[in-house]
C-alpha positions in Angstrom: -72.4 -119.7 130.6 -76.1 -119.4 130.4 -76.4 -121.7 133.3 -75.6 -120.4 136.7 -72.2 -120.8 138.4 -71.6 -124.3 139.2 -69.9 -125.3 143.0 -66.7 -126.2 142.2 -66.7 -128.9 144.7 -68.1 -130.9 142.2 -64.9 -130.9 140.0 -62.8 -131.2 143.1 -64.5 -134.4 144.5 -64.5 -135.8 140.7 -60.6 -135.2 140.5 -59.9 -136.6 143.9 -62.2 -140.0 143.6 -60.1 -140.2 140.0 -56.4 -139.5 141.5 -57.6 -142.6 144.4 -57.7 -145.0 141.2 -54.5 -144.2 139.5 -51.5 -146.2 140.6 -48.4 -145.1 142.1 -46.6 -142.7 139.8 -49.3 -142.5 136.9 -50.3 -138.9 135.0 -53.5 -139.0 133.4 -54.5 -136.4 130.1 -57.9 -135.3 129.2 -58.2 -133.1 126.3 -61.1 -130.9 125.3 -63.7 -131.8 122.1 -62.8 -131.0 118.9 -64.4 -128.2 117.1 -66.0 -129.8 114.3 -65.8 -128.8 110.7 -68.4 -128.1 108.2 -68.3 -126.9 104.7 -66.4 -124.5 103.3 -65.1 -122.5 106.7 -68.4 -123.4 109.1 -67.6 -124.9 111.8 -70.5 -126.8 114.4 -71.1 -125.3 117.6 -68.6 -126.4 120.1 -69.4 -129.3 122.7 -66.9 -130.2 125.1 -65.8 -133.6 126.3 -68.0 -134.6 129.2 -65.1 -136.5 130.5 -63.4 -133.1 130.9 -66.1 -131.4 131.9 -67.0 -133.6 134.5 -63.0 -133.3 136.0 -63.1 -129.4 135.7 -66.0 -127.7 134.6 -64.2 -125.9 131.9 -66.4 -125.4 128.9 -63.9 -124.1 126.3 -61.9 -125.6 123.1 -58.2 -126.4 123.8 -58.5 -127.1 127.2 -56.3 -130.2 128.8 -56.1 -131.0 132.3 -53.2 -133.5 133.8 -53.9 -135.4 137.1 -50.3 -136.4 138.3 -50.9 -137.1 142.2 -47.5 -138.1 142.5 -45.7 -135.5 140.8 -42.3 -134.0 142.5 -43.4 -130.2 142.0 -46.6 -130.2 144.1 -48.3 -127.8 142.4 -48.0 -130.0 139.1 -50.4 -132.6 140.7 -53.1 -130.7 139.0 -52.6 -128.6 136.0 -55.5 -127.2 133.4 -54.0 -125.4 130.2 -56.6 -123.4 128.3 -56.5 -121.4 125.3 -54.6 -118.0 125.6 -56.5 -115.0 124.4 -55.7 -112.4 122.2 -57.1 -108.9 121.3 -58.0 -110.7 117.7 -59.9 -113.7 119.5 -61.9 -110.7 121.7 -63.3 -109.6 118.7 -64.1 -112.0 116.4 -65.0 -114.7 118.9 -65.6 -112.9 122.7 -64.0 -113.4 125.9 -62.5 -116.3 127.0 -61.6 -118.1 130.1 -58.7 -116.2 131.9 -56.0 -118.1 134.3 -57.9 -116.6 137.4 -61.9 -117.5 135.9 -60.7 -120.9 135.1 -59.4 -121.7 138.5 -62.6 -120.2 140.0 -64.6 -122.9 137.8 -62.4 -126.1 138.4 -60.7 -125.4 141.6 -57.7 -125.8 139.9 -54.7 -123.7 141.7 -52.3 -124.3 138.3 -53.2 -122.9 135.0 -51.4 -122.0 132.0 -51.7 -121.4 128.5 -51.6 -124.8 126.3 -48.1 -123.4 124.4 -46.6 -124.7 128.1 -48.1 -128.2 127.9 -45.9 -130.1 125.9 -43.1 -128.9 127.9 -44.5 -129.4 131.2 -46.0 -133.3 130.6 -42.6 -134.2 129.5 -41.2 -133.2 133.0 -43.7 -135.1 134.7 -44.0 -137.9 132.0 -40.6 -138.7 132.8 -41.1 -138.8 136.2 -44.2 -141.2 135.8 -44.2 -145.0 135.0 -47.6 -144.6 133.8 -49.9 -142.7 131.4 -53.2 -142.5 131.0 -55.2 -142.1 128.2 -58.5 -141.3 127.9 -60.6 -143.6 124.7 -64.6 -143.8 124.1 -65.2 -147.3 125.0 -69.2 -146.6 125.3 -70.6 -149.7 123.7 -72.6 -147.7 121.3 -69.9 -145.0 120.0 -69.3 -144.2 116.7 -65.6 -144.1 116.3 -65.1 -143.7 113.1 -63.9 -139.8 113.2 -60.8 -139.3 114.8 -60.9 -137.2 118.0 -58.7 -135.1 119.8 -58.3 -138.2 122.5 -57.4 -139.9 119.3 -54.7 -137.7 117.9 -52.9 -136.8 121.1 -53.0 -140.8 121.2 -50.8 -141.6 118.5 -48.4 -138.8 119.3 -48.0 -139.6 122.9 -47.4 -143.1 122.3 -45.3 -142.1 119.4 -43.2 -139.4 121.8 -42.6 -141.8 125.0 -42.7 -145.4 123.3 -41.5 -147.1 126.6 -44.1 -146.3 129.2 -47.0 -148.3 130.2 -50.0 -147.0 129.0 -53.4 -147.2 130.8 -56.8 -146.4 130.2 -58.9 -144.2 132.2 -62.0 -145.1 130.5 -63.2 -147.8 133.1 -62.5 -145.6 136.1 -64.5 -143.0 134.3 -67.6 -145.3 133.5 -67.5 -146.4 136.9 -67.6 -143.0 139.0 -69.8 -140.8 136.8 -72.6 -143.8 136.7 -72.9 -142.4 140.5 -73.9 -138.8 140.5 -73.3 -136.7 143.4 -76.2 -134.4 144.6 -74.7 -131.4 142.7 -75.3 -133.8 139.8 -78.5 -134.5 140.7 -79.7 -131.3 141.0 -78.7 -130.4 137.9 -80.5 -133.2 136.5 -83.6 -131.7 138.1 -83.2 -127.9 136.7 -83.1 -130.1 133.3 -86.3 -131.5 133.8 -87.5 -129.0 135.4 -87.0 -127.0 132.0 -88.7 -129.9 130.0 -91.3 -130.1 132.3 -92.1 -126.6 131.1 -91.5 -127.3 127.4 -94.3 -130.2 127.4 -96.6 -127.9 128.8 -96.2 -125.1 126.3 -96.9 -128.0 123.8 -100.0 -129.7 125.5 -102.1 -126.7 124.6 -100.7 -126.1 121.0 -101.1 -129.4 119.4 -104.1 -129.6 117.3 -104.8 -130.9 113.8 -102.6 -129.5 110.7 -99.9 -128.2 112.9 -96.8 -129.2 111.2 -94.1 -131.6 113.6 -91.2 -129.2 113.2 -93.3 -126.7 114.3 -94.1 -128.5 117.6 -89.8 -129.0 118.1 -90.1 -125.2 117.3 -92.1 -124.6 120.2 -90.3 -127.0 122.4 -86.7 -125.3 121.3 -88.0 -122.0 122.2 -88.6 -123.2 125.8 -85.5 -124.4 126.5 -83.6 -121.1 125.2 -85.7 -119.0 127.0 -84.9 -120.8 130.2 -81.1 -120.8 130.1 -80.9 -124.2 128.0 -78.0 -124.6 125.6 -80.9 -126.4 123.7 -81.8 -130.2 123.1 -80.0 -132.8 125.0 -80.4 -134.5 121.8 -82.0 -134.4 118.9 -85.6 -134.2 119.5 -87.8 -136.6 117.6 -91.3 -135.6 116.9 -93.5 -138.2 114.9 -97.2 -138.5 114.5 -99.1 -141.5 112.7 -97.3 -144.3 111.7 -93.9 -142.9 112.3 -94.9 -143.2 116.2 -93.6 -146.4 115.4 -89.8 -145.2 114.1 -87.8 -145.4 117.0 -85.0 -142.7 115.8 -87.7 -140.9 113.4 -86.0 -137.1 113.8 -87.2 -135.6 110.4 -89.9 -134.1 112.2 -91.4 -132.7 108.6 -95.0 -134.3 108.5 -98.2 -132.2 108.9 -100.3 -134.0 112.3 -103.6 -135.3 111.2 -107.1 -135.6 112.9 -107.3 -139.3 114.5 -103.6 -139.2 114.9 -101.3 -139.8 118.0 -97.8 -137.9 118.4 -95.0 -139.7 119.8 -92.5 -136.4 121.4 -88.9 -138.0 122.8 -87.1 -134.7 123.7 -85.4 -133.2 126.4 -83.4 -130.3 127.8 -79.4 -130.2 128.5 -79.0 -127.3 131.5 -75.4 -127.0 132.5 -74.1 -129.9 130.8 -76.5 -132.1 132.2 -79.6 -134.1 130.3 -83.1 -134.9 130.9 -84.9 -137.3 128.7 -88.9 -137.2 128.7 -91.1 -139.1 125.7 -94.8 -138.6 126.2 -97.3 -139.7 123.5 -100.6 -137.3 122.7 -103.5 -137.4 120.5 -103.5 -134.8 117.6 -107.4 -133.8 118.3 -107.0 -134.0 121.7 -109.0 -137.1 122.8 -107.9 -140.7 122.4 -109.5 -143.5 120.5 -110.3 -146.3 122.1 -107.9 -148.4 120.5 -105.1 -145.5 121.6 -106.3 -145.4 124.6 -106.2 -148.8 125.7 -102.6 -149.1 124.0 -101.6 -145.7 126.3 -103.3 -147.1 129.6 -101.0 -151.1 129.2 -97.7 -148.6 128.1 -98.3 -146.7 131.3 -99.4 -149.6 133.5 -95.7 -151.2 132.2 -94.0 -147.9 133.0 -95.5 -147.6 136.8 -94.2 -151.3 137.0 -91.2 -150.5 135.9 -90.1 -147.7 137.6 -90.7 -149.5 140.6 -88.0 -152.3 139.6 -85.4 -149.4 139.6 -83.9 -150.4 143.1 -80.3 -150.9 144.7 -79.1 -154.5 143.7 -81.1 -154.9 140.4 -79.3 -155.0 136.8 -80.5 -154.1 134.0 -80.5 -158.0 132.4 -82.7 -159.1 135.5 -84.3 -155.9 135.5 -85.5 -155.7 130.9 -86.4 -160.1 131.8 -88.7 -158.5 134.8 -90.3 -155.6 132.7 -90.8 -158.4 129.5 -93.2 -160.0 131.5 -94.9 -157.5 132.1 -95.2 -156.2 128.6 -96.4 -159.6 127.4 -99.2 -159.7 129.3 -100.9 -156.8 128.1 -100.0 -157.4 124.7 -101.9 -160.2 125.6 -104.9 -158.4 127.3 -104.5 -156.3 123.7 -105.1 -159.2 121.6 -101.7 -158.7 120.0 -99.8 -162.2 121.8 -101.6 -165.7 122.3 -101.0 -166.8 125.8 -100.3 -170.1 124.7 -97.7 -168.8 121.9 -96.1 -167.0 124.6 -95.6 -169.9 126.8 -94.4 -172.4 124.0 -92.4 -169.5 122.4 -88.6 -169.5 121.8 -87.0 -167.6 125.2 -84.3 -166.6 122.7 -86.5 -165.2 120.8 -89.3 -163.6 122.5 -92.8 -162.6 120.9 -92.8 -159.6 122.1 -89.7 -157.9 120.6 -92.4 -157.7 117.7 -94.2 -154.9 119.5 -91.4 -153.6 122.1 -88.1 -154.0 120.4 -86.1 -151.7 122.8 -84.6 -151.5 126.0 -86.7 -150.1 129.0 -83.7 -147.9 130.7 -80.1 -146.3 130.0 -78.2 -144.5 132.3 -78.1 -141.1 132.5 -76.4 -137.9 132.6 -73.5 -135.6 131.3 -74.4 -138.0 128.2 -78.2 -138.7 127.5 -76.7 -142.6 127.3 -74.4 -141.6 130.0 -71.7 -144.7 131.1 -73.1 -147.4 133.1 -72.2 -150.8 133.1 -75.5 -153.2 132.4 -73.8 -156.0 134.6 -73.4 -153.5 137.9 -75.9 -154.1 140.0 -78.2 -150.5 140.3 -77.0 -148.0 143.1 -78.0 -145.0 145.0 -77.4 -142.2 143.0 -77.7 -143.4 139.9 -79.9 -141.9 137.3 -81.9 -143.5 135.0 -84.7 -143.7 132.2 -87.5 -145.7 132.4 -89.5 -145.9 128.6 -91.2 -148.8 127.5 -93.6 -148.9 124.7 -95.7 -150.6 122.5 -95.0 -149.9 119.1 -97.9 -151.5 116.5 -97.5 -151.2 112.8 -100.3 -152.4 111.2 -102.2 -150.2 113.4 -100.0 -146.9 112.8 -100.2 -147.0 116.6 -96.8 -146.5 118.8 -96.7 -145.4 122.0 -93.8 -144.2 124.4 -93.4 -143.0 127.8 -90.5 -141.7 129.7 -89.2 -140.3 132.2 -86.1 -139.9 134.5 -85.5 -142.2 137.5 -83.0 -141.5 141.1 -82.0 -144.6 142.6 -82.1 -144.2 146.6 -81.8 -146.2 149.3 -85.6 -146.7 149.2 -88.2 -146.1 147.1 -87.3 -145.1 143.2 -87.4 -140.6 143.0 -89.2 -139.8 139.9 -87.7 -136.6 138.7 -90.3 -136.2 136.0 -93.2 -137.0 138.7 -94.6 -134.1 137.9 -95.2 -134.1 134.2 -98.4 -134.8 133.3 -98.3 -138.5 132.5 -102.3 -139.8 132.8 -104.5 -140.3 129.8 -107.2 -137.8 131.2 -105.2 -135.4 132.3 -103.4 -134.8 129.3 -107.0 -134.7 127.8 -108.1 -132.2 129.9 -104.8 -129.5 129.5 -105.0 -130.1 125.3 -108.9 -129.7 125.5 -108.5 -126.7 128.7 
């Protein structure tokens, strides 16, 4: 792997937490992600299922993890199954984990080749009452493509129809929302790489560059710093497209007088970072651009201060909306009296700020976490307010990654320039 070895205490502790949540006489199954096909004989780069990685640290296809806390055979309480390598595989694909290497990475003592899975799984199922299976229950998930987990679910229920089936998703959504110190440090590493990429493009952006050239500079910095690449599809939007929330074409030339909104983040050791900065292509904001930028920055700092234990996403978003409303009134975009008498179910600010301010972040950039659960120390959330004025072709979003602590929020991107003056100075230095 490109990244430095991860302390396997992370995975050992994660499995222990999960095992404590299982009902007595249970076996839980976790499958690797799929190797996704392209056309002809092509395949896409393998991306591990984040639940399996969270519990094992194994970043390889065709991996299966069994957790059976009450197994009669002691060595079967945790079993890792990995793809058996061969001379042919080594020639065509390179090195795969040996059983000893997989044991060292994961902290799991019992490691077998996947060819033994069905026989051992049947033995454990026959002495268990509950079978825990994994499904994608993220509220924004697209589940139209059948996954390895979905195929396994069909096979398992057909093979063992009389068992009681349980869901691992609610347990993992609860556990993964709060990050350990090891996880926070990996996210810090991802943020540090993202900062290097941002500072690289500060000196690169000027009238005439293309959005994809900016993207190339960013990705170059990611790869040279041991990142596998972007944690999500990079957004490099200039001019009117700064008002398109998920613009990913990145195919236009940046023009003098325009803004360029860059939403990108490095992945490191599976963990995401998520940064947004909006910059003047010419190196200087116009007075109107500066007014909008400063308004968004004030909202972002007020919102960051609200990311404290006990708050919830619903209450938080409502409070942020009040700050946004005041800024929009100050910019002449909303009328104070109209805001006072507005329909609360259709607030006027949503014309200019139509997305949520924060989301959980971790192994997935939109990580697990309930919108109803109060914030807790160890949670990592983005803070990304924006103002989008389509009629003026001005879209501004500013985003940092925030760690919730017992006391004040910790900005994991505090060293990345955000003040308008600092951005201008660095662009023109």
